[in-house]
N, C-alpha and C positions, 0 to 999 in steps of 0.2 A: 520186776525189771521190765516186763512187757508193757505194764500200765504206764511206767515212766516214759518209755519210748513214744507211746501213743500220745501222752500229754504233751511231750516236747514237740512232736510233729504238729499237733493242733495249735500250739502256741506260735510256732513259726509261721503256719499258714495264716493265722489271725494277724500277725505282725506284717506279713507281706501284703495282705488285703488293705491294711491301714496305711502302709507306707507307700505302696506303688502309685497311687494317684498323685502324691506329692512328688515322687521321683520322676513320673512321666509328664507332669504338667510343664509345658513349655511357656516361656515368657511371651506376652502378647506383642504384636508388631504394630508400630505406628509409622506411617509414611508421611514425611513433611514435603509439601509441594509449594515452591515459591511462586507467588503471583506478583511480579514486579514490573516496573516501568509501564510502557503503554500497552493497553489491551488490544491485540490485533490477532490476525488469523494464525500467525506463527505461535503465539501463546496458546491458542486453543488446541493446536496440533500437539504441542508439548504436554498439555494437561491430559489429552486423550491417551497419549502413550503412557503417562504416569499412572493413570487409573487402570489401564490394561496390565501394566507391571504389578500394580498392587493386587489385582485379582489373582494373577498367576502365583504371587508369593504369599497368598493367604493373609494379607494384611488385615488387622482388626479395626484400624481406625486411620483416617486421613486428616491431617491438619494442613489447611491452606494458609500460608503466611503471606498476608496481603500488604503491599506497599505500592500503590498505583494511583496516578491522577485520573485514570479512566482511559477511554479509547473508543474503539468501534463497538456499536450496539450489536451488530451481527456476530462478532467474535464472542462477546459476552453471553449472548444467547446460546452459542455452541457450547460454551463452558457450563452454562446452566443445565443444558440437556445432558451433558456428561455426568455432572454431579448427581442430578436427580434420577438419572437412569442407572445409577450404581446402588447396590445394596450395602455398601460399606458406609458406616456412619462418618460424618464429617464435622469439622469445626473450622471456623474462620478465625485466625488470630491477626487482628489489625495491628501491625507493628508501627506504622506511621500514618498512612492515609488510605482510606478505601472510598474514593470519590467517584462520582459518575458511574461508569460501568463497573468499577471496583466495588461500589456499595451494592450493586445488583448481585454480583458474585457472592459477596458476604451474606446477603439475605437468603441466598439459595442454600446455605449450609445449615446443618441441624443445630449447631451451637455457634454463638459469636462471642469472642473475647476481645477486649481492647487493652492495649498497653497505654501507660501514661503519656499524654501529649498527642495521642492519635485522634483522627477524626473520621466520621462516617456520614455520607450524604452527598449534597451538592451534585445532583444527577440530572441537571437540565440538558436536554438533547440540543445539539447545535449542528448546523450545516455550515461548514467553514467557520466564519467568525460571527455568523448570525444565528439567532434563535430559530429552532426548527418550527415549522408550521403546526397548526392545531392538530392536523391528522397524525403526524408523527408523535407529537407530545401526548395525545390521548392514548395511543397504542402503548407508548413507553410507560406511562403512568400505570396502566392496567398490568403490564408485565411486572413492575415493581410491587404493586399491590398483591398480585397473585402469588409471587414467591414468598412475600412476607406473611400472607394469610396461611400459606401451606405449613408454616412453622410457628403458628400461633402469635405472630407479631401484628401490630396495628397497621392495617393496609392504608389508612388515611395518612398516617405519618410517613409511610413509604412514598405515597403519591406526592407529599409535600417536598420530598427530596428533589423532585423534578419540576414542580409547578410553583413559580413564584407568586401566582395569583391566588393560591390557597391561603386561607387563614384558619389556624387552629388555636383556640383560646388557651393561653398558658404554655403554648409550645412555639408558635411562629406567627409573626405578624404578616400582613399582606405585603407584596412587592419584595419579599426576601426569600431566598432559597434556604432550606433547612439543612444545616450541618451540625452534627452532634458530637460533643465531647464524650469521653468514656463514662463520666458520671451521669450526664443527661441521658445517654443511650441506655444505660442500665436502668435508670429511674423510669424511663418511658417504655421499657420492655423491648427495645430494639436491639439490645445486646444482653447477653446472659451474665457475663463476668467482666470485672476489671482486674487484670493480672499484671504482675511486674514483668513476667517473661514466659517463655514456653514451659519451663520447668513447673511453674506454678499452675499453669493450665493443665498439664499432665497430671499433677497431683489432684486437682479438683475433679478430673475425669476418672481418677483411680487408675491411671496408667503410668505412675511414676517409675515403675520397674520395667516398662515396656522396652523392647528393642527398637531403636530409632533407625529408620531407613530414609536417607535423603534422596529425593528425586531431582537429580541435577540434569539440566539440559545438555545435550550433546553439542559438539562443535557445529554440526549441520543445523541443529535446531536454533543455536545462537545466531548463526548467519541468517537463517530463515526469518527469525524475529526482527533482525536488523533491517533486512531488505524489504520486508513487507510493511515496515513502519510507514504510515501515510505521508510522512515528511521526507523519508529517504527514497522511497520508490520512484517518485517523479525525477529526482536528481539523477539517479542511476540511469533512468531511461533517457534523460537529456544528454548525459555524457556519452551514452552508448550510440545514440543517433548522430550526435554532432561529431563524435570521433570517427565513425565510419564515413560520413560525408566529407569531412576534412581530409581523410586519408585518400579518398577517391579523387578529389579535385585539386589537391596540392602536391607538390614535390616533397618527398620526405623519406624517412627510413623505417616507417611502420609504427612509430611511437603512438600516433593518434589512433591507428587501427587497433593496436593492442589494447589501448585504454578503452576504446569503444567496445571491443569484443568482451573484455573482462567485465565491464559494467553490465552488458547484456546477459552474460553468463550468470552474474550475481542476481540480476533482476529476475530472469526466468527460472533459474535454479532455486532461488529462495521461495518463489511462489509455487514451484513444483513440489518442494519439500513440504510446504504448508498445506498442500492438498487443494490448491485453487483450481488446478486443471491438470491435464495430461500432456504428453509429448506433442499432441496435435497443435497446440498453441505455438510451440517453438518451431515446428516445421512450417507453419503458416508464416511466421515472422521471417524466417530465412527465405522462403519463397518470395515474400513481398520485397525483401531487399534485392534479391536477384532480378526480379522483374523491373524494379525501378532503376537499377544499374543498366539493364538492357535498354530501357527507355531513354537514358541519357545519351546513347549513341544512335538513336533512331530519330529522324526529324519529326517534329510535332509531338503533341501530347496524346498518344493513342492508347491502344488496348493494353500494352505492357504497363504503362504508367498507371492507368485506372485499375488494372488487375493487381498490381503491386501495392497500390494504396489501400485497396479493399482488404487484401490479405494482411497487410500490416495492422490496420485498424482492428480487424477481426481477432487477430492474435492477442492484442492488448486487452480487448473486451473479454476474451476467454480466460486470460490469466488473472484478471482482476476480480476482486471480491464482489463487485457490483458494477452496473453500468455507470453509475455516478462516479465511482472511483476511477473507472477507465477513462471517462471524459476529462476528469480533472488531471489525471496523469498525462494524457495525450496533449491537452492544451498547454500545460506547463512545459512538456518536453518539446513540442513544436516551436513554441516561442523561444525557449531557452536555446535550443539547437540552432535556430536561425540567427540569434544574436552571436553565439559562439562562432558560427561559420563566417559571418560578416567580419568579425574581429580578426579571425585567422587570415582572411584574404588581405587584410591590411599589412600583415607582417610576413606572410608566407608566399612563396612563388606558386602560381597556379600552373597546372599541367597544360600542355599545348592544346589538348582536345577541349579543355574548359575555355581557353581563350578564344577558340573558334566559335563557341556558343555565345559569347558576349562581345560587345563592342568596346574594346579597350582603348582605342586611340582617341586623342582629342581632335575635334574638328574645328580648326581655327581659320579665320579669313586669310591669313598669310599663306596658307597652304592651298588656297583655292576654294575653301568652303565659304558659305554664306550663312549668317545667323539671324539677321533681322527679320522678324515676322512680317514686316511691311514689304520687304523685298521678296520674301517667299511667295506672297500672294501673286506676284507677277509670273510665277512659274506654273500656275495651275493650267492643266491641259497639255503641258509640254511633255515630250517623250524622251526617253533615254534608255539606259541599260543598267542592270544590277551589277555592281562591281564585286559584291559579296553575296553569299546566300542570305536570304531574308527569312529570319526565324522567330518573330516577324521583322526584327530590326536589322539594319545593315547599312551599306553605303551604295548610293547610286551615282550615275554620271549622266549629265545632260548632253545634248548633241554638241554644244559649244565647249565641252570639256569641263564644265563646272561640276565639282563633286559635292554631293549633299547627303546629309544623314536622313534616311527614309525609313518608313515603317509600312509593311504591307497591310492591306485591308483585312487581313485575317488568314490568308492562305500562305503556305510555304512557297517561296519563289527561288528558283535555282540561280546561281551566278550566271551572268551573261544573258539572262532573259530580258526581253524587251519590256519596259515598264512605262506607265503613264501616271503623271501626278493628277490625282482626282480631288484632293482636299487638303487644306492647311488648317490645322488647329493649334493656334499659338505658334510654338516653334516646331511642332510635329508636322512632317510632310508625309502624307498618306498616298501610297501608290497601289496600282493594281497591275497584274500581268496582262500583256496584250500579245496576241498571236501575230 
């Protein structure tokens, strides 16, 4: 009896040893990270957060599902650093297109799989609508070659993605950019698999039973991606600046001010979430606006105006991904805002203080004004007085009661000051203040 108990105990122990690894083995975890639409800083921030989450959740494998026409090189480099700085294996699944910066991201992964109808390549760097110069092209080609070589792929083919002047026999002719189909990419070793879908890729990787975790962008990250888009950001800045200016100079109920503030909140908030800068850029922008509003009520373009302009420009530079992006956004915003403000003045009523800063009345002969440049020459050296403040334009009156449209020689002249006509340039009568 005792021997039977010992034998049964040993049998149970052996069974537990054999069964416990199976019972304790947990399914592997795979995180799926979408790389979609334009590659910009908002996307790199999202990928950073996804990889941090993957590390915390002990994910075994990350699949980047790519469908992008490309985007910013600096954002693509950030994503490359995130991928290559992680010890979690990765695979790129090209669902439709991995072009330009998208092809660079794909080449960064340990494995590349392509679905039918997808493309990989076409990574020529561009500045606006023009091809980038040789310096940018050379650096970008080496980036592509480096990530390709790191994963055993042909660096010369990777360079041909970006340089249309390269010629590789049997692969690409000169004056054409290289873009690969799934079949050609696998044949040339630039992709590892051609698969029908994600499930087939998981089966190839031995992860068909893995737990799938989807890395979905938060609402804040979606907004950040939208407003940091190089096409959307200048539009938001334009609406923001124009809205505030229109609100200040026209009579209204706050609609334009609300639109302007909302656009600026989206612009700065999105860039803040994307990690472009801190709160100092927002504070500088607000300070700039305040100083420029103060300048509007102070004669002359002085310290408030200059300080406000510098604070405004500095805030845009700080919040932008690069100096180039800041200059582009500022140029578009200033031109766009000027057009919107001029249009608004055609249909909206200007506030009284704005009317005081501009000459709004028509100066016609019937009302005692003179307009002929030939007649104006006769009034050189005559004296009179300023009927309005000259900032520098305004109205003057000669000793015989003739009213004329005048411009000061540069200085601000108070109303009722004595003035003298010193020059006539076409229809412009230039005066100076006399004691």
